[in-house]
Biopython code that builds the backbone (N, CA, C, O; Angstrom):
import numpy as np
from Bio.PDB.StructureBuilder import StructureBuilder

atoms = [
    (1, "UNK", "N", (-126.937, 9.360, -88.053)),
    (1, "UNK", "CA", (-125.605, 9.413, -88.592)),
    (1, "UNK", "C", (-125.624, 8.852, -90.009)),
    (1, "UNK", "O", (-126.210, 7.798, -90.258)),
    (2, "UNK", "N", (-124.996, 9.541, -90.914)),
    (2, "UNK", "CA", (-124.936, 9.112, -92.299)),
    (2, "UNK", "C", (-123.559, 8.515, -92.562)),
    (2, "UNK", "O", (-122.541, 9.193, -92.422)),
    (3, "UNK", "N", (-123.538, 7.258, -92.937)),
    (3, "UNK", "CA", (-122.271, 6.595, -93.232)),
    (3, "UNK", "C", (-121.873, 6.892, -94.678)),
    (3, "UNK", "O", (-122.716, 6.925, -95.574)),
    (4, "UNK", "N", (-120.617, 7.099, -94.880)),
    (4, "UNK", "CA", (-120.135, 7.332, -96.231)),
    (4, "UNK", "C", (-120.013, 6.001, -96.957)),
    (4, "UNK", "O", (-120.126, 4.940, -96.343)),
    (5, "UNK", "N", (-119.786, 6.057, -98.238)),
    (5, "UNK", "CA", (-119.653, 4.830, -99.015)),
    (5, "UNK", "C", (-118.384, 4.063, -98.671)),
    (5, "UNK", "O", (-118.317, 2.852, -98.880)),
    (6, "UNK", "N", (-117.389, 4.748, -98.153)),
    (6, "UNK", "CA", (-116.131, 4.071, -97.848)),
    (6, "UNK", "C", (-116.119, 3.432, -96.458)),
    (6, "UNK", "O", (-115.188, 2.690, -96.144)),
    (7, "UNK", "N", (-117.113, 3.694, -95.622)),
    (7, "UNK", "CA", (-117.140, 3.133, -94.267)),
    (7, "UNK", "C", (-117.216, 1.602, -94.268)),
    (7, "UNK", "O", (-116.466, 0.973, -93.520)),
    (8, "UNK", "N", (-118.091, 0.965, -95.078)),
    (8, "UNK", "CA", (-118.101, -0.503, -95.077)),
    (8, "UNK", "C", (-116.779, -1.098, -95.564)),
    (8, "UNK", "O", (-116.354, -2.150, -95.085)),
    (9, "UNK", "N", (-116.142, -0.436, -96.499)),
    (9, "UNK", "CA", (-114.844, -0.911, -96.990)),
    (9, "UNK", "C", (-113.816, -0.819, -95.873)),
    (9, "UNK", "O", (-113.032, -1.747, -95.672)),
    (10, "UNK", "N", (-113.813, 0.304, -95.137)),
    (10, "UNK", "CA", (-112.864, 0.491, -94.044)),
    (10, "UNK", "C", (-113.057, -0.565, -92.970)),
    (10, "UNK", "O", (-112.089, -1.179, -92.523)),
    (11, "UNK", "N", (-114.290, -0.783, -92.555)),
    (11, "UNK", "CA", (-114.577, -1.708, -91.452)),
    (11, "UNK", "C", (-114.216, -3.140, -91.835)),
    (11, "UNK", "O", (-113.576, -3.848, -91.058)),
    (12, "UNK", "N", (-114.621, -3.566, -93.023)),
    (12, "UNK", "CA", (-114.320, -4.928, -93.454)),
    (12, "UNK", "C", (-112.821, -5.137, -93.615)),
    (12, "UNK", "O", (-112.279, -6.154, -93.181)),
    (13, "UNK", "N", (-112.154, -4.170, -94.241)),
    (13, "UNK", "CA", (-110.712, -4.287, -94.447)),
    (13, "UNK", "C", (-109.963, -4.260, -93.127)),
    (13, "UNK", "O", (-108.985, -4.988, -92.957)),
    (14, "UNK", "N", (-110.410, -3.428, -92.185)),
    (14, "UNK", "CA", (-109.754, -3.365, -90.877)),
    (14, "UNK", "C", (-109.869, -4.696, -90.149)),
    (14, "UNK", "O", (-108.886, -5.175, -89.583)),
    (15, "UNK", "N", (-111.059, -5.304, -90.155)),
    (15, "UNK", "CA", (-111.259, -6.582, -89.456)),
    (15, "UNK", "C", (-110.374, -7.678, -90.035)),
    (15, "UNK", "O", (-109.777, -8.461, -89.296)),
    (16, "UNK", "N", (-110.297, -7.728, -91.353)),
    (16, "UNK", "CA", (-109.488, -8.749, -92.005)),
    (16, "UNK", "C", (-108.000, -8.503, -91.761)),
    (16, "UNK", "O", (-107.264, -9.418, -91.391)),
    (17, "UNK", "N", (-107.564, -7.250, -91.974)),
    (17, "UNK", "CA", (-106.144, -6.922, -91.823)),
    (17, "UNK", "C", (-105.689, -7.084, -90.376)),
    (17, "UNK", "O", (-104.595, -7.591, -90.129)),
    (18, "UNK", "N", (-106.514, -6.658, -89.414)),
    (18, "UNK", "CA", (-106.135, -6.781, -88.008)),
    (18, "UNK", "C", (-105.939, -8.246, -87.627)),
    (18, "UNK", "O", (-104.971, -8.590, -86.947)),
    (19, "UNK", "N", (-106.846, -9.099, -88.059)),
    (19, "UNK", "CA", (-106.742, -10.519, -87.716)),
    (19, "UNK", "C", (-105.459, -11.137, -88.251)),
    (19, "UNK", "O", (-104.748, -11.842, -87.535)),
    (20, "UNK", "N", (-105.175, -10.866, -89.513)),
    (20, "UNK", "CA", (-103.974, -11.436, -90.131)),
    (20, "UNK", "C", (-102.710, -10.849, -89.518)),
    (20, "UNK", "O", (-101.751, -11.573, -89.250)),
    (21, "UNK", "N", (-102.706, -9.536, -89.296)),
    (21, "UNK", "CA", (-101.517, -8.888, -88.732)),
    (21, "UNK", "C", (-101.289, -9.279, -87.277)),
    (21, "UNK", "O", (-100.142, -9.353, -86.836)),
    (22, "UNK", "N", (-102.354, -9.530, -86.523)),
    (22, "UNK", "CA", (-102.191, -9.934, -85.130)),
    (22, "UNK", "C", (-101.535, -11.307, -85.038)),
    (22, "UNK", "O", (-100.652, -11.521, -84.208)),
    (23, "UNK", "N", (-101.966, -12.239, -85.889)),
    (23, "UNK", "CA", (-101.329, -13.556, -85.898)),
    (23, "UNK", "C", (-99.852, -13.421, -86.266)),
    (23, "UNK", "O", (-98.997, -14.065, -85.659)),
    (24, "UNK", "N", (-99.558, -12.590, -87.251)),
    (24, "UNK", "CA", (-98.162, -12.376, -87.658)),
    (24, "UNK", "C", (-97.351, -11.733, -86.538)),
    (24, "UNK", "O", (-96.210, -12.124, -86.294)),
    (25, "UNK", "N", (-97.937, -10.743, -85.853)),
    (25, "UNK", "CA", (-97.233, -10.067, -84.764)),
    (25, "UNK", "C", (-96.918, -11.024, -83.625)),
    (25, "UNK", "O", (-95.838, -10.958, -83.038)),
    (26, "UNK", "N", (-97.845, -11.903, -83.312)),
    (26, "UNK", "CA", (-97.610, -12.883, -82.243)),
    (26, "UNK", "C", (-96.569, -13.911, -82.670)),
    (26, "UNK", "O", (-95.662, -14.240, -81.905)),
    (27, "UNK", "N", (-96.700, -14.412, -83.880)),
    (27, "UNK", "CA", (-95.800, -15.476, -84.344)),
    (27, "UNK", "C", (-94.362, -14.993, -84.486)),
    (27, "UNK", "O", (-93.429, -15.720, -84.146)),
    (28, "UNK", "N", (-94.173, -13.775, -84.984)),
    (28, "UNK", "CA", (-92.826, -13.252, -85.215)),
    (28, "UNK", "C", (-92.373, -12.236, -84.162)),
    (28, "UNK", "O", (-91.292, -11.659, -84.277)),
    (29, "UNK", "N", (-93.207, -12.018, -83.130)),
    (29, "UNK", "CA", (-92.915, -11.103, -82.021)),
    (29, "UNK", "C", (-92.609, -9.686, -82.514)),
    (29, "UNK", "O", (-91.568, -9.109, -82.200)),
    (30, "UNK", "N", (-93.546, -9.148, -83.291)),
    (30, "UNK", "CA", (-93.447, -7.766, -83.766)),
    (30, "UNK", "C", (-94.218, -6.870, -82.801)),
    (30, "UNK", "O", (-95.320, -6.426, -83.121)),
    (31, "UNK", "N", (-93.665, -6.603, -81.648)),
    (31, "UNK", "CA", (-94.325, -5.756, -80.657)),
    (31, "UNK", "C", (-93.865, -4.310, -80.815)),
    (31, "UNK", "O", (-92.669, -4.041, -80.926)),
    (32, "UNK", "N", (-94.808, -3.392, -80.824)),
    (32, "UNK", "CA", (-94.483, -1.977, -80.921)),
    (32, "UNK", "C", (-93.811, -1.490, -79.642)),
    (32, "UNK", "O", (-92.964, -0.597, -79.672)),
    (33, "UNK", "N", (-94.196, -2.084, -78.527)),
    (33, "UNK", "CA", (-93.545, -1.792, -77.251)),
    (33, "UNK", "C", (-93.671, -3.007, -76.341)),
    (33, "UNK", "O", (-94.476, -3.906, -76.584)),
    (34, "UNK", "N", (-92.858, -3.013, -75.286)),
    (34, "UNK", "CA", (-92.838, -4.101, -74.315)),
    (34, "UNK", "C", (-93.095, -3.516, -72.932)),
    (34, "UNK", "O", (-92.571, -2.456, -72.590)),
    (35, "UNK", "N", (-93.895, -4.205, -72.152)),
    (35, "UNK", "CA", (-94.165, -3.775, -70.782)),
    (35, "UNK", "C", (-93.563, -4.787, -69.820)),
    (35, "UNK", "O", (-93.806, -5.988, -69.936)),
    (36, "UNK", "N", (-92.777, -4.293, -68.870)),
    (36, "UNK", "CA", (-92.191, -5.129, -67.815)),
    (36, "UNK", "C", (-92.935, -4.814, -66.517)),
    (36, "UNK", "O", (-92.643, -3.804, -65.877)),
    (37, "UNK", "N", (-93.897, -5.664, -66.113)),
    (37, "UNK", "CA", (-94.726, -5.339, -64.951)),
    (37, "UNK", "C", (-93.968, -5.304, -63.630)),
    (37, "UNK", "O", (-94.320, -4.518, -62.750)),
    (38, "UNK", "N", (-92.948, -6.124, -63.465)),
    (38, "UNK", "CA", (-92.206, -6.131, -62.197)),
    (38, "UNK", "C", (-91.476, -4.804, -61.995)),
    (38, "UNK", "O", (-91.436, -4.280, -60.882)),
    (39, "UNK", "N", (-90.907, -4.267, -63.057)),
    (39, "UNK", "CA", (-90.185, -2.998, -62.973)),
    (39, "UNK", "C", (-91.083, -1.809, -63.296)),
    (39, "UNK", "O", (-90.673, -0.659, -63.139)),
    (40, "UNK", "N", (-92.319, -2.085, -63.751)),
    (40, "UNK", "CA", (-93.271, -1.055, -64.166)),
    (40, "UNK", "C", (-92.658, -0.130, -65.216)),
    (40, "UNK", "O", (-92.685, 1.093, -65.078)),
    (41, "UNK", "N", (-92.107, -0.737, -66.265)),
    (41, "UNK", "CA", (-91.445, 0.021, -67.330)),
    (41, "UNK", "C", (-92.009, -0.366, -68.700)),
    (41, "UNK", "O", (-92.337, -1.526, -68.950)),
    (42, "UNK", "N", (-92.111, 0.634, -69.577)),
    (42, "UNK", "CA", (-92.434, 0.416, -70.973)),
    (42, "UNK", "C", (-91.172, 0.647, -71.786)),
    (42, "UNK", "O", (-90.403, 1.564, -71.495)),
    (43, "UNK", "N", (-90.953, -0.177, -72.803)),
    (43, "UNK", "CA", (-89.811, -0.015, -73.700)),
    (43, "UNK", "C", (-90.306, -0.043, -75.131)),
    (43, "UNK", "O", (-91.217, -0.803, -75.461)),
    (44, "UNK", "N", (-89.714, 0.775, -75.979)),
    (44, "UNK", "CA", (-90.066, 0.807, -77.389)),
    (44, "UNK", "C", (-89.540, -0.448, -78.070)),
    (44, "UNK", "O", (-88.400, -0.852, -77.841)),
    (45, "UNK", "N", (-90.367, -1.062, -78.902)),
    (45, "UNK", "CA", (-90.088, -2.311, -79.612)),
    (45, "UNK", "C", (-89.880, -3.457, -78.616)),
    (45, "UNK", "O", (-90.274, -3.351, -77.455)),
    (46, "UNK", "N", (-89.270, -4.535, -79.065)),
    (46, "UNK", "CA", (-89.141, -5.743, -78.239)),
    (46, "UNK", "C", (-87.891, -5.650, -77.381)),
    (46, "UNK", "O", (-86.787, -5.444, -77.886)),
    (47, "UNK", "N", (-88.080, -5.805, -76.080)),
    (47, "UNK", "CA", (-86.954, -5.840, -75.151)),
    (47, "UNK", "C", (-87.094, -7.119, -74.336)),
    (47, "UNK", "O", (-88.086, -7.292, -73.629)),
    (48, "UNK", "N", (-86.121, -8.013, -74.424)),
    (48, "UNK", "CA", (-86.228, -9.287, -73.706)),
    (48, "UNK", "C", (-86.323, -9.102, -72.193)),
    (48, "UNK", "O", (-85.854, -8.110, -71.636)),
    (49, "UNK", "N", (-86.935, -10.072, -71.559)),
    (49, "UNK", "CA", (-87.089, -10.038, -70.110)),
    (49, "UNK", "C", (-85.763, -10.341, -69.427)),
    (49, "UNK", "O", (-84.966, -11.142, -69.915)),
    (50, "UNK", "N", (-85.541, -9.686, -68.286)),
    (50, "UNK", "CA", (-84.316, -9.926, -67.516)),
    (50, "UNK", "C", (-84.634, -10.788, -66.298)),
    (50, "UNK", "O", (-84.260, -11.960, -66.254)),
    (51, "UNK", "N", (-85.317, -10.220, -65.315)),
    (51, "UNK", "CA", (-85.610, -10.946, -64.077)),
    (51, "UNK", "C", (-87.009, -11.545, -64.068)),
    (51, "UNK", "O", (-87.204, -12.682, -63.637)),
    (52, "UNK", "N", (-87.972, -10.783, -64.542)),
    (52, "UNK", "CA", (-89.364, -11.231, -64.524)),
    (52, "UNK", "C", (-89.886, -11.273, -65.967)),
    (52, "UNK", "O", (-89.283, -10.683, -66.864)),
    (53, "UNK", "N", (-90.986, -11.959, -66.181)),
    (53, "UNK", "CA", (-91.521, -12.046, -67.540)),
    (53, "UNK", "C", (-91.934, -10.680, -68.096)),
    (53, "UNK", "O", (-92.383, -9.801, -67.361)),
    (54, "UNK", "N", (-91.773, -10.534, -69.379)),
    (54, "UNK", "CA", (-92.189, -9.306, -70.064)),
    (54, "UNK", "C", (-93.537, -9.551, -70.735)),
    (54, "UNK", "O", (-93.862, -10.682, -71.096)),
    (55, "UNK", "N", (-94.317, -8.486, -70.900)),
    (55, "UNK", "CA", (-95.620, -8.586, -71.543)),
    (55, "UNK", "C", (-95.527, -7.944, -72.925)),
    (55, "UNK", "O", (-95.285, -6.744, -73.051)),
    (56, "UNK", "N", (-95.720, -8.757, -73.948)),
    (56, "UNK", "CA", (-95.672, -8.276, -75.317)),
    (56, "UNK", "C", (-97.064, -8.067, -75.901)),
    (56, "UNK", "O", (-97.197, -7.482, -76.976)),
    (57, "UNK", "N", (-98.090, -8.530, -75.222)),
    (57, "UNK", "CA", (-99.443, -8.538, -75.761)),
    (57, "UNK", "C", (-99.914, -7.145, -76.156)),
    (57, "UNK", "O", (-100.494, -6.975, -77.229)),
    (58, "UNK", "N", (-99.681, -6.160, -75.322)),
    (58, "UNK", "CA", (-100.096, -4.798, -75.639)),
    (58, "UNK", "C", (-99.393, -4.296, -76.902)),
    (58, "UNK", "O", (-100.006, -3.631, -77.738)),
    (59, "UNK", "N", (-98.135, -4.610, -77.031)),
    (59, "UNK", "CA", (-97.373, -4.203, -78.206)),
    (59, "UNK", "C", (-97.850, -4.895, -79.470)),
    (59, "UNK", "O", (-97.877, -4.284, -80.539)),
    (60, "UNK", "N", (-98.229, -6.175, -79.359)),
    (60, "UNK", "CA", (-98.767, -6.892, -80.521)),
    (60, "UNK", "C", (-100.075, -6.260, -80.979)),
    (60, "UNK", "O", (-100.306, -6.087, -82.175)),
    (61, "UNK", "N", (-100.932, -5.914, -80.013)),
    (61, "UNK", "CA", (-102.207, -5.283, -80.363)),
    (61, "UNK", "C", (-101.998, -3.920, -81.008)),
    (61, "UNK", "O", (-102.683, -3.578, -81.972)),
    (62, "UNK", "N", (-101.060, -3.143, -80.483)),
    (62, "UNK", "CA", (-100.784, -1.828, -81.056)),
    (62, "UNK", "C", (-100.195, -1.949, -82.456)),
    (62, "UNK", "O", (-100.562, -1.183, -83.348)),
    (63, "UNK", "N", (-99.302, -2.885, -82.656)),
    (63, "UNK", "CA", (-98.709, -3.100, -83.976)),
    (63, "UNK", "C", (-99.787, -3.470, -84.987)),
    (63, "UNK", "O", (-99.865, -2.873, -86.061)),
    (64, "UNK", "N", (-100.612, -4.444, -84.649)),
    (64, "UNK", "CA", (-101.665, -4.888, -85.559)),
    (64, "UNK", "C", (-102.698, -3.785, -85.784)),
    (64, "UNK", "O", (-103.179, -3.606, -86.903)),
    (65, "UNK", "N", (-103.038, -3.052, -84.736)),
    (65, "UNK", "CA", (-104.034, -1.990, -84.856)),
    (65, "UNK", "C", (-103.585, -0.841, -85.747)),
    (65, "UNK", "O", (-104.341, -0.382, -86.603)),
    (66, "UNK", "N", (-102.364, -0.381, -85.546)),
    (66, "UNK", "CA", (-101.861, 0.715, -86.380)),
    (66, "UNK", "C", (-101.697, 0.305, -87.834)),
    (66, "UNK", "O", (-102.084, 1.045, -88.738)),
    (67, "UNK", "N", (-101.130, -0.864, -88.060)),
    (67, "UNK", "CA", (-100.942, -1.329, -89.433)),
    (67, "UNK", "C", (-102.289, -1.570, -90.117)),
    (67, "UNK", "O", (-102.456, -1.215, -91.284)),
    (68, "UNK", "N", (-103.245, -2.164, -89.413)),
    (68, "UNK", "CA", (-104.570, -2.408, -89.985)),
    (68, "UNK", "C", (-105.291, -1.100, -90.269)),
    (68, "UNK", "O", (-106.013, -0.996, -91.261)),
    (69, "UNK", "N", (-105.105, -0.099, -89.412)),
    (69, "UNK", "CA", (-105.724, 1.206, -89.658)),
    (69, "UNK", "C", (-105.219, 1.814, -90.955)),
    (69, "UNK", "O", (-106.009, 2.318, -91.753)),
    (70, "UNK", "N", (-103.912, 1.773, -91.171)),
    (70, "UNK", "CA", (-103.362, 2.355, -92.393)),
    (70, "UNK", "C", (-103.768, 1.556, -93.635)),
    (70, "UNK", "O", (-104.028, 2.142, -94.686)),
    (71, "UNK", "N", (-103.824, 0.254, -93.525)),
    (71, "UNK", "CA", (-104.269, -0.572, -94.653)),
    (71, "UNK", "C", (-105.738, -0.289, -94.962)),
    (71, "UNK", "O", (-106.103, -0.127, -96.127)),
    (72, "UNK", "N", (-106.578, -0.229, -93.938)),
    (72, "UNK", "CA", (-108.002, 0.021, -94.141)),
    (72, "UNK", "C", (-108.252, 1.432, -94.663)),
    (72, "UNK", "O", (-109.116, 1.632, -95.517)),
    (73, "UNK", "N", (-107.503, 2.410, -94.158)),
    (73, "UNK", "CA", (-107.665, 3.776, -94.656)),
    (73, "UNK", "C", (-107.278, 3.868, -96.122)),
    (73, "UNK", "O", (-107.954, 4.545, -96.897)),
    (74, "UNK", "N", (-106.219, 3.207, -96.508)),
    (74, "UNK", "CA", (-105.800, 3.186, -97.908)),
    (74, "UNK", "C", (-106.837, 2.480, -98.773)),
    (74, "UNK", "O", (-107.158, 2.954, -99.863)),
    (75, "UNK", "N", (-107.362, 1.357, -98.302)),
    (75, "UNK", "CA", (-108.367, 0.612, -99.065)),
    (75, "UNK", "C", (-109.650, 1.427, -99.228)),
    (75, "UNK", "O", (-110.257, 1.411, -100.299)),
    (76, "UNK", "N", (-110.066, 2.131, -98.190)),
    (76, "UNK", "CA", (-111.292, 2.929, -98.307)),
    (76, "UNK", "C", (-111.075, 4.144, -99.193)),
    (76, "UNK", "O", (-112.014, 4.616, -99.834)),
    (77, "UNK", "N", (-109.866, 4.650, -99.238)),
    (77, "UNK", "CA", (-109.554, 5.779, -100.112)),
    (77, "UNK", "C", (-109.536, 5.343, -101.577)),
    (77, "UNK", "O", (-109.946, 6.094, -102.462)),
    (78, "UNK", "N", (-109.057, 4.123, -101.821)),
    (78, "UNK", "CA", (-108.966, 3.600, -103.186)),
    (78, "UNK", "C", (-110.238, 2.886, -103.646)),
    (78, "UNK", "O", (-110.296, 2.441, -104.792)),
    (79, "UNK", "N", (-111.242, 2.765, -102.805)),
    (79, "UNK", "CA", (-112.405, 1.937, -103.109)),
    (79, "UNK", "C", (-113.349, 2.535, -104.135)),
    (79, "UNK", "O", (-114.297, 1.860, -104.537)),
    (80, "UNK", "N", (-113.144, 3.743, -104.570)),
    (80, "UNK", "CA", (-114.064, 4.365, -105.509)),
    (80, "UNK", "C", (-114.024, 3.772, -106.897)),
    (80, "UNK", "O", (-114.984, 3.930, -107.651)),
    (81, "UNK", "N", (-112.971, 3.107, -107.258)),
    (81, "UNK", "CA", (-112.809, 2.609, -108.625)),
    (81, "UNK", "C", (-113.328, 1.207, -108.829)),
    (81, "UNK", "O", (-114.425, 0.864, -108.390)),
    (82, "UNK", "N", (-112.540, 0.410, -109.491)),
    (82, "UNK", "CA", (-112.940, -0.938, -109.876)),
    (82, "UNK", "C", (-112.965, -1.912, -108.699)),
    (82, "UNK", "O", (-113.608, -2.959, -108.776)),
    (83, "UNK", "N", (-112.275, -1.579, -107.621)),
    (83, "UNK", "CA", (-112.202, -2.507, -106.489)),
    (83, "UNK", "C", (-113.575, -2.758, -105.887)),
    (83, "UNK", "O", (-113.891, -3.885, -105.507)),
    (84, "UNK", "N", (-114.382, -1.729, -105.799)),
    (84, "UNK", "CA", (-115.727, -1.896, -105.258)),
    (84, "UNK", "C", (-115.712, -2.184, -103.773)),
    (84, "UNK", "O", (-114.746, -1.887, -103.071)),
    (85, "UNK", "N", (-116.803, -2.768, -103.311)),
    (85, "UNK", "CA", (-116.951, -3.066, -101.893)),
    (85, "UNK", "C", (-116.694, -4.550, -101.647)),
    (85, "UNK", "O", (-117.268, -5.397, -102.332)),
    (86, "UNK", "N", (-115.835, -4.876, -100.674)),
    (86, "UNK", "CA", (-115.569, -6.294, -100.404)),
    (86, "UNK", "C", (-116.765, -6.962, -99.726)),
    (86, "UNK", "O", (-117.612, -6.297, -99.129)),
    (87, "UNK", "N", (-116.813, -8.269, -99.829)),
    (87, "UNK", "CA", (-117.881, -9.028, -99.185)),
    (87, "UNK", "C", (-117.771, -8.851, -97.675)),
    (87, "UNK", "O", (-116.705, -9.078, -97.103)),
    (88, "UNK", "N", (-118.852, -8.451, -97.027)),
    (88, "UNK", "CA", (-118.826, -8.176, -95.591)),
    (88, "UNK", "C", (-118.612, -9.442, -94.761)),
    (88, "UNK", "O", (-118.242, -9.349, -93.590)),
    (89, "UNK", "N", (-118.833, -10.596, -95.330)),
    (89, "UNK", "CA", (-118.615, -11.851, -94.624)),
    (89, "UNK", "C", (-117.157, -12.099, -94.276)),
    (89, "UNK", "O", (-116.854, -12.872, -93.367)),
    (90, "UNK", "N", (-116.252, -11.443, -94.999)),
    (90, "UNK", "CA", (-114.828, -11.584, -94.675)),
    (90, "UNK", "C", (-114.534, -11.104, -93.262)),
    (90, "UNK", "O", (-113.609, -11.600, -92.618)),
    (91, "UNK", "N", (-115.320, -10.133, -92.771)),
    (91, "UNK", "CA", (-115.085, -9.626, -91.417)),
    (91, "UNK", "C", (-115.458, -10.652, -90.345)),
    (91, "UNK", "O", (-115.139, -10.457, -89.172)),
    (92, "UNK", "N", (-116.129, -11.740, -90.730)),
    (92, "UNK", "CA", (-116.416, -12.850, -89.819)),
    (92, "UNK", "C", (-115.560, -14.066, -90.121)),
    (92, "UNK", "O", (-115.077, -14.730, -89.204)),
    (93, "UNK", "N", (-115.370, -14.360, -91.385)),
    (93, "UNK", "CA", (-114.657, -15.573, -91.784)),
    (93, "UNK", "C", (-113.192, -15.522, -91.352)),
    (93, "UNK", "O", (-112.679, -16.475, -90.765)),
    (94, "UNK", "N", (-112.532, -14.421, -91.641)),
    (94, "UNK", "CA", (-111.093, -14.333, -91.336)),
    (94, "UNK", "C", (-110.825, -14.338, -89.825)),
    (94, "UNK", "O", (-109.950, -15.088, -89.393)),
    (95, "UNK", "N", (-111.526, -13.547, -88.992)),
    (95, "UNK", "CA", (-111.270, -13.646, -87.542)),
    (95, "UNK", "C", (-111.571, -15.028, -86.956)),
    (95, "UNK", "O", (-110.850, -15.488, -86.070)),
    (96, "UNK", "N", (-112.618, -15.690, -87.434)),
    (96, "UNK", "CA", (-112.890, -17.049, -86.934)),
    (96, "UNK", "C", (-111.801, -18.023, -87.355)),
    (96, "UNK", "O", (-111.424, -18.907, -86.585)),
    (97, "UNK", "N", (-111.297, -17.865, -88.566)),
    (97, "UNK", "CA", (-110.177, -18.682, -89.010)),
    (97, "UNK", "C", (-108.939, -18.393, -88.169)),
    (97, "UNK", "O", (-108.173, -19.302, -87.847)),
    (98, "UNK", "N", (-108.749, -17.136, -87.819)),
    (98, "UNK", "CA", (-107.624, -16.731, -86.976)),
    (98, "UNK", "C", (-107.710, -17.394, -85.605)),
    (98, "UNK", "O", (-106.693, -17.798, -85.043)),
    (99, "UNK", "N", (-108.919, -17.505, -85.067)),
    (99, "UNK", "CA", (-109.085, -18.207, -83.789)),
    (99, "UNK", "C", (-108.659, -19.661, -83.908)),
    (99, "UNK", "O", (-108.037, -20.210, -82.999)),
    (100, "UNK", "N", (-108.996, -20.280, -85.026)),
    (100, "UNK", "CA", (-108.558, -21.648, -85.258)),
    (100, "UNK", "C", (-107.049, -21.764, -85.344)),
    (100, "UNK", "O", (-106.465, -22.722, -84.837)),
    (101, "UNK", "N", (-106.417, -20.791, -85.986)),
    (101, "UNK", "CA", (-104.950, -20.770, -86.074)),
    (101, "UNK", "C", (-104.350, -20.650, -84.676)),
    (101, "UNK", "O", (-103.377, -21.337, -84.365)),
    (102, "UNK", "N", (-104.910, -19.795, -83.835)),
    (102, "UNK", "CA", (-104.401, -19.656, -82.472)),
    (102, "UNK", "C", (-104.611, -20.926, -81.656)),
    (102, "UNK", "O", (-103.760, -21.281, -80.840)),
    (103, "UNK", "N", (-105.717, -21.607, -81.860)),
    (103, "UNK", "CA", (-105.916, -22.892, -81.169)),
    (103, "UNK", "C", (-104.822, -23.874, -81.556)),
    (103, "UNK", "O", (-104.316, -24.613, -80.712)),
    (104, "UNK", "N", (-104.459, -23.880, -82.833)),
    (104, "UNK", "CA", (-103.384, -24.766, -83.289)),
    (104, "UNK", "C", (-102.042, -24.338, -82.705)),
    (104, "UNK", "O", (-101.275, -25.178, -82.234)),
    (105, "UNK", "N", (-101.748, -23.021, -82.733)),
    (105, "UNK", "CA", (-100.473, -22.530, -82.217)),
    (105, "UNK", "C", (-100.316, -22.780, -80.720)),
    (105, "UNK", "O", (-99.211, -23.048, -80.249)),
    (106, "UNK", "N", (-101.402, -22.695, -79.977)),
    (106, "UNK", "CA", (-101.348, -22.863, -78.526)),
    (106, "UNK", "C", (-101.624, -24.289, -78.074)),
    (106, "UNK", "O", (-101.617, -24.563, -76.873)),
    (107, "UNK", "N", (-101.864, -25.196, -79.001)),
    (107, "UNK", "CA", (-102.187, -26.568, -78.604)),
    (107, "UNK", "C", (-101.042, -27.240, -77.855)),
    (107, "UNK", "O", (-101.282, -28.147, -77.058)),
    (108, "UNK", "N", (-99.813, -26.818, -78.093)),
    (108, "UNK", "CA", (-98.682, -27.379, -77.380)),
    (108, "UNK", "C", (-98.699, -27.091, -75.890)),
    (108, "UNK", "O", (-98.097, -27.829, -75.110)),
    (109, "UNK", "N", (-99.385, -26.024, -75.482)),
    (109, "UNK", "CA", (-99.458, -25.690, -74.063)),
    (109, "UNK", "C", (-100.483, -26.556, -73.339)),
    (109, "UNK", "O", (-100.405, -26.719, -72.121)),
    (110, "UNK", "N", (-101.455, -27.118, -74.083)),
    (110, "UNK", "CA", (-102.518, -27.871, -73.460)),
    (110, "UNK", "C", (-102.388, -29.374, -73.643)),
    (110, "UNK", "O", (-102.973, -30.149, -72.886)),
    (111, "UNK", "N", (-101.614, -29.793, -74.657)),
    (111, "UNK", "CA", (-101.448, -31.222, -74.934)),
    (111, "UNK", "C", (-99.987, -31.577, -74.656)),
    (111, "UNK", "O", (-99.103, -31.261, -75.452)),
    (112, "UNK", "N", (-99.747, -32.217, -73.552)),
    (112, "UNK", "CA", (-98.377, -32.624, -73.204)),
    (112, "UNK", "C", (-98.377, -33.962, -72.582)),
    (112, "UNK", "O", (-97.318, -34.476, -72.221)),
]
sb = StructureBuilder()
sb.init_structure("model")
sb.init_model(0)
sb.init_chain("A")
sb.init_seg("    ")
for serial, (resi, resn, name, xyz) in enumerate(atoms, 1):
    if name == "N":
        sb.init_residue(resn, " ", resi, " ")
    sb.init_atom(name, np.array(xyz, "f"), 0.0, 1.0, " ", f" {name:<3s}", serial, name[0])
structure = sb.get_structure()
């Protein structure tokens, strides 16, 4: 398989954008859809739970994935000029930093 010149730009940009957008989606509850397991129903965008807990995780992943795809596709399309290729280490540094952010955000559930 022959990789194009824009593939490394797409992959690195997707990893960075997905990590940042996922944290934002969780923090601000930007879910593309909501799943209610007790009623076995999917709803578009965020729908609060009525009787049983709602699952927003799938919607957060879809929101971050779609937005990161469009950002990465745009970056790989524009990468031919002065922007060049981003440092591939960002695809490791940013997700690991994101894990640290989640540890901080969830620390209230473990320290009481």
